Structures are given as C-alpha cells and as structure tokens.
LOBASE-280895 format. One line per field, with one value per residue (C-alpha): residue in three letters; x, y, z. Coordinates in steps of 0.001 Angstrom, whole numbers, plus 500000, padded with zeros to 6 digits. Example, Ala and Ser with C-alpha at 12.3 -4.5 7.8 and 13.67 -1.06 7.14 Angstrom:
r <- [ALA;SER]
east <- [512300;513670]
north <- [495500;498940]
up <- [507800;507140]
# end
This chain:
r <- [MET;SER;THR;HIS;LEU;HIS;PRO;ASP;PHE;LYS;ALA;SER;PRO;TYR;TRP;TRP;GLU;ALA;TRP;ARG;PRO;ASN;ALA;ASP;GLY;SER;ALA;ASP;VAL;PRO;ALA;ARG;ALA;ASP;VAL;ALA;ILE;VAL;GLY;ALA;GLY;TYR;GLY;GLY;LEU;ALA;THR;ALA;LEU;GLU;LEU;ARG;ARG;ALA;GLY;THR;ASP;VAL;VAL;VAL;ILE;GLU;ALA;ASN;GLU;PHE;GLY;SER;GLY;ALA;SER;SER;ARG;ASN;GLY;GLY;ALA;VAL;SER;GLY;GLY;ILE;ASN;LEU;GLY;LYS;GLY;LEU;SER;GLY;ARG;ARG;GLY;THR;ASP;GLU;GLY;GLU;ALA;ALA;ALA;MET;ARG;ARG;ASP;ALA;ALA;ASP;SER;LEU;LEU;LEU;LEU;GLU;GLU;ILE;ILE;ALA;ARG;GLU;ARG;ILE;GLU;CYS;PHE;TYR;GLU;ARG;LYS;GLY;ARG;PHE;VAL;GLY;ALA;TYR;ALA;ARG;LYS;HIS;TYR;ASP;ASP;LEU;ALA;GLY;LYS;LEU;ASP;ALA;LEU;ASN;ARG;ASP;ALA;ASN;GLY;GLU;ALA;TYR;MET;LEU;ALA;LYS;ALA;SER;GLN;ARG;GLU;GLU;ILE;ALA;SER;ASP;PHE;TYR;TYR;GLY;GLY;MET;VAL;ILE;ARG;ARG;SER;GLY;LYS;LEU;HIS;PRO;ALA;LEU;TYR;CYS;LYS;GLY;LEU;LEU;ASP;ALA;CYS;ARG;ARG;TYR;GLY;VAL;THR;LEU;CYS;ALA;GLN;ALA;ARG;VAL;THR;ALA;ILE;ALA;ARG;GLU;PRO;GLU;GLY;PHE;ARG;VAL;LYS;THR;GLN;ARG;GLY;GLU;VAL;ALA;ALA;ARG;GLU;VAL;VAL;ILE;ALA;THR;ASN;GLY;TYR;THR;GLY;ASP;VAL;THR;PRO;ALA;LEU;LYS;ARG;ARG;VAL;MET;PRO;VAL;ALA;SER;HIS;ILE;ILE;ALA;THR;GLU;GLU;LEU;ALA;PRO;GLU;LEU;ALA;ALA;SER;LEU;ILE;PRO;ASN;GLY;LYS;THR;ILE;SER;ASP;THR;PRO;ARG;VAL;LEU;THR;TYR;TYR;ARG;MET;SER;PRO;ASP;GLY;LYS;ARG;VAL;VAL;PHE;GLY;GLY;ARG;ALA;ARG;PHE;THR;GLN;VAL;GLY;PRO;GLU;VAL;SER;VAL;PRO;ALA;LEU;HIS;ARG;MET;MET;THR;LEU;ARG;PHE;PRO;GLN;LEU;ALA;GLY;VAL;ARG;VAL;THR;HIS;ALA;TRP;THR;GLY;ASN;VAL;ALA;PHE;THR;PHE;ASP;PHE;LEU;PRO;HIS;MET;GLY;ARG;HIS;ASP;GLY;MET;HIS;TYR;MET;LEU;GLY;CYS;ASN;GLY;SER;GLY;VAL;ALA;MET;MET;THR;TYR;LEU;GLY;THR;GLN;THR;ALA;ARG;LYS;ILE;LEU;GLY;GLY;ALA;ASN;ARG;VAL;SER;ALA;LEU;ASP;GLU;ARG;ASP;PHE;PRO;THR;MET;PRO;LEU;TYR;ASP;GLY;ASN;PRO;TRP;PHE;LEU;PRO;LEU;VAL;GLY;GLY;TYR;TYR;ARG;LEU;ARG;ASP;ARG;LEU;ASP;ARG;TRP;LEU;ALA]
east <- [416360;416630;418175;414956;412500;411019;410889;407082;407082;403960;403583;400075;398475;398868;395218;394143;395122;391854;389664;390497;388593;386261;383211;381140;377424;377825;374481;373593;373509;369843;367938;366942;367799;367111;370831;373847;377140;380433;383035;382714;385180;384376;382781;380553;379480;378736;376603;374733;374185;372686;370469;369201;368420;366032;364418;366166;366812;370615;373143;376905;379057;382662;385237;387103;386451;384660;387181;390086;391292;392663;389839;391583;395137;395535;397296;394101;394739;391589;392192;390666;390990;394653;395197;393245;396111;398151;395177;394235;397684;398059;395240;394234;390578;389597;388668;388991;385265;385457;388568;386905;383845;386026;387845;384476;383445;386676;385931;382380;383784;385339;382066;380162;382598;382277;378482;378402;380795;378657;375295;376269;378367;381411;384244;387328;389520;388566;390269;390428;394050;395211;398053;401571;402757;406530;408327;410973;412792;412813;410823;408225;407637;406873;404579;402637;402408;400932;398045;397294;394761;392658;392664;391483;388984;387343;387946;388072;391370;392311;395834;398998;402650;405227;408836;411694;412871;409510;408672;409707;406447;404852;407543;410785;412760;414885;414383;411954;412245;409187;405718;401993;399827;396201;394014;390957;392129;391850;392844;391159;391664;390891;389929;387592;385982;385394;383942;381693;380313;379709;377919;375759;374849;373831;371644;369769;369334;371802;372451;376209;377842;381520;383715;381433;383732;381818;382544;380294;377772;375214;372641;368981;365813;365054;368584;371490;372343;375385;376990;379181;380975;378110;375118;373421;371423;369175;369348;367886;371156;374782;377506;381202;383212;386354;388880;392466;391191;389207;389401;388461;384710;384740;387576;386777;387057;390160;391823;391206;392865;396401;396710;399708;401086;401394;403592;403371;405257;404463;407195;407468;406207;408530;409755;406998;409165;410364;406851;405432;408167;407929;404662;403780;400372;399158;398932;399287;402347;402747;405349;405929;408396;407055;408052;406121;405811;402986;403030;401462;401401;399202;395881;397389;400352;402918;404301;404902;402818;404926;403935;405242;406181;408916;408117;405244;404405;403705;406836;407412;408644;412208;412120;409617;410855;414453;413264;410631;412877;415508;412902;411667;415125;416035;413146;413605;417258;416307;414429;417511;417454;413688;412382;409356;406480;404188;404607;401925;400817;397657;396574;395484;393895;395568;393983;395697;394416;395070;391424;388738;385807;382192;379747;378177;379620;377555;374685;376611;377547;381148;383368;387089;390516;391170;394928;395861;393478;390236;389050;386737;386509;385307;382760;381631;381510;379566;377016;376698;376202;373424;371716;372028;370297;367609;367159;367701;370978;370837;373240;375377;378830;381659;383380;380414;380446;383727;385881;387647;390865;392988;396081;396410;397274;396846;394853;394948;398327;400684;403847;405542;405338;408914;410147;407985;409324;412918;412217;410458;413360;415775;413593;413326;417098;417538;414950;416652;420137;419104;417227]
north <- [097195;100655;099191;097241;100086;102332;106055;105789;102708;102121;099695;098813;096388;097069;096046;099058;101334;100183;099876;100534;098998;101548;102037;103819;103150;101518;101148;101244;097850;096787;095561;092323;090195;086670;085992;087873;087265;088129;089081;090945;088980;086611;084020;086402;088362;085221;083903;087194;087425;083954;084442;087846;086628;084208;087031;086468;089508;089598;091814;091589;092854;093818;094798;097177;098539;096356;094102;095038;091461;088842;089386;092506;091360;087910;087060;086644;083051;080938;077261;074457;072013;071033;072789;070108;067781;068338;067714;064526;063037;059966;061191;058615;057840;059249;056719;057431;058092;060907;062325;062260;064050;066802;067255;067536;070259;072108;071853;073116;076169;077394;077057;078839;081753;082088;081954;084744;086943;086561;086887;089977;091453;091840;093529;092010;090950;087308;084943;081151;081101;078071;077431;076040;074308;074186;071195;072495;069137;066071;064028;066812;066274;062611;063625;065919;063199;060875;063312;063841;061062;061897;065607;064967;062271;064009;067711;067759;069579;069323;068831;067335;067065;069287;068095;070438;070457;071967;074229;077408;076981;078335;080227;081961;080179;077071;077089;074155;070460;070617;070712;070343;072456;072812;074355;074513;077374;081134;084507;087793;091165;090269;093728;094336;090935;091897;095233;093388;091160;094213;096025;092972;092712;096359;095887;093058;095014;093353;095479;096127;097415;098390;099285;097292;094785;091955;091796;088899;086385;084995;082235;083165;081052;082051;082397;084667;088152;089597;092476;094900;098169;099907;098161;094764;092633;089677;086997;083558;082317;083434;082766;083114;084057;085479;082979;084238;086907;084622;085963;085546;085899;082329;080684;077119;078133;080223;077043;075320;077770;079108;082671;082495;085651;085757;088481;089956;092500;094166;095311;098495;098376;096292;096806;095434;092698;091498;091527;089557;086927;085923;083952;083825;082159;084273;081512;081887;080166;078292;075821;072863;073756;073964;077638;078215;081085;082109;084735;086120;089140;092070;092368;094871;092537;095194;094063;090948;090329;087947;086374;083816;082935;085528;084817;082872;085818;089496;091472;094839;095544;095899;092105;090953;092965;091660;088093;088122;089947;087237;084480;086239;086636;083021;082140;085060;086215;088688;090707;091358;095103;095545;097655;097129;099621;097896;095457;094133;091251;089573;086539;083268;080581;077197;074163;071236;068828;071264;071071;073786;073387;074420;073316;074342;074885;075936;076420;078912;078241;078683;078495;078566;077491;077522;077180;080007;079111;080820;082972;080354;078120;080793;081882;078273;077583;080794;079922;076360;077663;079947;077071;074971;077692;078001;074250;074444;072635;069972;067802;067902;069258;066806;069552;070036;068863;067003;066554;069880;069103;071212;070446;070014;073291;075351;078496;080231;081876;080258;081110;078099;079338;080732;077283;075638;078077;077243;073520;073870;075850;073119;070411;072424;072815;069075;068293;070631;069375;065745;066496]
up <- [253912;252325;249167;248566;249129;246475;247431;247489;249759;251879;254780;253656;251173;247483;247122;249178;246298;244666;247783;251404;254351;255872;258072;255433;255794;259185;260944;264621;266293;266138;269168;267434;264400;263247;262819;264175;262336;263991;261380;258074;255978;253118;255406;257326;254259;252230;255100;255356;251602;251325;254384;253305;249787;251510;253512;256856;259064;259400;261168;260535;263403;262669;265296;262982;259501;256971;255257;257506;258058;255697;253192;251866;252601;251020;247774;245744;244651;244322;244976;242992;245878;246034;249350;251180;250325;253471;255729;253902;253298;255479;257702;260275;260685;257310;254668;250976;250665;253233;251609;248199;249590;251058;247768;246002;248458;247742;244022;244594;246389;243138;241223;243986;244008;240238;240526;243139;241164;238030;239784;241794;238973;241191;239332;240947;238003;238438;235987;235879;234719;236693;239101;238997;242170;242131;243635;246035;246070;243840;246339;246473;242757;243483;246353;244034;241397;244013;244567;240895;240287;243358;242541;238996;239958;242927;242359;238546;238893;235208;236529;235087;236023;234354;234345;235251;231643;230627;233552;231717;229832;233019;234940;233940;236627;237103;240871;241044;240217;237991;239482;239020;236734;237857;235200;237463;239667;239555;240903;241751;243424;247053;248298;245360;245918;249557;248424;245976;248719;250918;248113;247450;251131;251136;248053;249756;252983;255378;258475;258613;261794;261815;264802;267086;268752;270434;274151;275227;273886;276313;275874;276352;276282;272683;271351;272212;273365;271642;273511;271545;272214;270429;271968;272258;269840;270604;267914;267315;265761;266015;263435;264304;261216;262814;261392;261963;264374;266700;270248;273883;273330;271975;273946;272855;269202;269873;271167;267820;265457;265251;263929;261608;260023;256262;254777;251267;249182;245871;243541;241575;237994;235855;232334;230051;228511;231915;233400;230475;230698;234360;234402;230701;231031;233945;236534;240263;241699;244968;246120;248399;251183;254709;254716;251536;249111;246790;244101;240947;238711;239703;237839;235407;234796;235697;239066;241165;244276;246366;249670;252097;255625;256149;259785;261333;263607;263056;262192;260584;257061;258322;258774;256157;253162;253107;253759;251023;248564;249073;248549;245420;243879;244619;242327;239932;239917;237186;239852;242016;241440;241650;244529;246791;246876;249398;252286;254602;256755;258005;259976;258454;260632;260699;262309;263973;261316;258408;257334;257232;259606;259947;262594;265887;269347;272356;269928;267781;264164;263099;260002;260691;259615;255882;256391;254078;251264;252202;249303;247818;250889;253324;250713;250444;254194;254777;252107;253413;256958;255741;253943;257068;259109;256453;256222;252479;251943;249258;251232;254346;253625;254208;256204;258563;262191;261901;264980;265505;267371;269655;271715;275481;277245;274064;274889;271515;272017;269468;271401;269823;266220;266088;267156;264500;261910;262789;262629;259269;257820;258902;257343;254125;253902;254382;251703;249263;250113;249659;246423]
# end
C-alpha cells in the first residue's frame, strides 16, 4: 500500500478539509417538543428545516457529531432519477403507472435540492453538470438503452446513449462499452451541503442536540418519550432518519435495511493538463457492474475523488486503498503513478427491493434506504415527511407507505455481505468476459 500513499496521507474524508463534523452549538435535550427527529443527516435536517419554517417546535437528536455519517462522507453526486432503475427493473407487482410515479418523485428530488440550496444560499459548489453511466459490458449498454425512454418520459432525464467510439467526448478512457449521458444530474460538496442545512436549521431556531445517542423510544398517550444519553424529551411525533446507521432502538426498521460500506479515495493534485483531460465536461461518472464504482473531479478540478465497493463491509485503508487504486487505474491507466492523500468509508443503506422508503411504523415516521444515492432523495423524503406531518403535502408521494420488505431470519446484521460481494465479482467477470 505504501507505494500508493502520499506523505501527507490521512485516513479521513477529503471533504472534511473544508468542514469537519462537530458538536458546536449543541443544545441540551429539551423536556418537550412537537417533533423529535433521530439523526442529523440530510434526511433529518431537511425534515427539521421544513417543519420549523412552518412554526413547529422541533428537536434533532444526533448520536455523534452533526454530520458525522454518510452526509459528509459520500461522493457528492446528485442523481436525476436513474438510480431507481435497479429497483424498478422487472419488479413484480409494480405496474408502469407506479414506476412512472416513482421516477417522477426522483426527478422532483433534484428540483427540491436546487430550491433549498438557492433559498438558503448554501455554498456547496453545486453544479448541474450531468452524469455519464459507463457500460461495463456490451449487454449493459443494451440494458441502459432499454431504460432511456422511461427516464426521459417520466424523469425528464435529458438523457441519450453514447457509443463506445464517442465516449472520449465525456471521459478519457476506453474502459467502457459506451454508456448513457444524463444531462439532468448534478454534483456538490457533500460536507458543505450538510453544513448549509445545519446553518439553515439554526437560523430558523431548530433545537440541535449532538452526542445524545437515543437509548429507547416509548409510546405514551399523547405521543412518545425519547430517552437519550443526555436526557429525555416528550414529543407528539417521532421521525427516524438514521438510514445506514439504523440500530437496535428501532429493531423492525433495522431488519429492513442493510448497512453496506462504501469506500472512497482522493488523489493528490494532478498536473493541470492531466486533470483537465480526464472528465472534460465536468460530469460525475458511475458504471454498471454489480461491484460498482463512482467518481468525479474535486470541486477545484485538481484531483480525482474515486469511490466504490472495495469491500461490502468496513475495512481499513490498507485494504481499500490498493483495491480502489487498482479500479481507478483500470479506468484511467494514465493515473498509475498518482498517489492517494485521503481514504475513508461510510455506511449506505440498501433495501431488499432496492427502492427508497418513507412511511410510518409503530406510529413513528421514517425515511430509509436510498441505496447509495441519497443526497437529493434523503432531502426529498425528509421534506415530504415534514409536509405529511404538517398536513400540507400537495400529493401523496409514490414512495410513501409502500410495502417495506425484509428477509426471514434477518436481524439487521448483514453477515452475508462478503459472500454477496464474492458472488457479484464472479458475475461481473463473466459479464465482462462474455462481452
């Protein structure tokens, strides 16, 4: 691994160079609130912001520092709706009308995120630069092409197929068999977006409590009592926004999400000509293998931020850095000698139907399971949950109160993920070999 590491290497997110999760301004846990929100990531903060703008008394309870989870660790890609594709492809029991409604919700999530960023003046390097989805095998190109019409019709994806012969228009690589270009997609600095939501919540008067892990939630005649390590709060409504960090306090919800580790590296600053050549139009890149990768240039355009499933579970940089560096140089051989300055990991929440969910369980609201594409979607689900509590939603979200499946005997411990990872790698090799 040492050959890949820069002398100034840090085992922490590159994004934290601009803003680091902290407990600054943390309040005492109040005795009462209208709504108690568990989790201070995008979903919880978006819920709190929308509720407080309507005058609701809100407390956000975070187990660690504000923004310490995936909200400051993700790759910063903002989906325009394509990532619902896996959950909707060949899905039994879902007619085309339902699928179209879910794609429209995914499209709305992008507009909502842009509205919040503009309204709250959040400086997070947001750009609607688009995305290129690289086809890992020839048949993957055909699979993407089969989704094109629905994506454009229902999610206004502004998407088109790009043949392999033309893909260097978007990426300085011959690794893929062409792919899909989606103009209606964006990117941002994830930690600064989280900071912007926190700052907005503070301006509106949301009570924010860090380092107050919830230990129990009990029903009461007029609502709930939420017990934390720093005190108790009685609330009329409770919102669970824990996503990839859902724990034993809500065991039924824990059984419905799989915490999957996502690993990311950032390279050292590149020579200007090399940096400018890699992704010439500034898009984010993702691809189609089961063991996927996703990557982009940093906001200043000087380094590559490269993520993927180096492993499906938490591992240290001694494992993740060599694996991700190899994946990166398979796609960009010209980066073979480039060193890594940062490496980190975080949990994303996968669901058994590969769809995001919001709804109620045991009287509590929840928003969970964006399957690795939660920047806009968690913002959207949080805002929709707030409007549902307020009774002010214009319509019922297509993602609300859907059946939320689990598996027999699954208790929230995804012990089987290394086996799944091995199986996926085998399937990917076969797809590539048969391409």
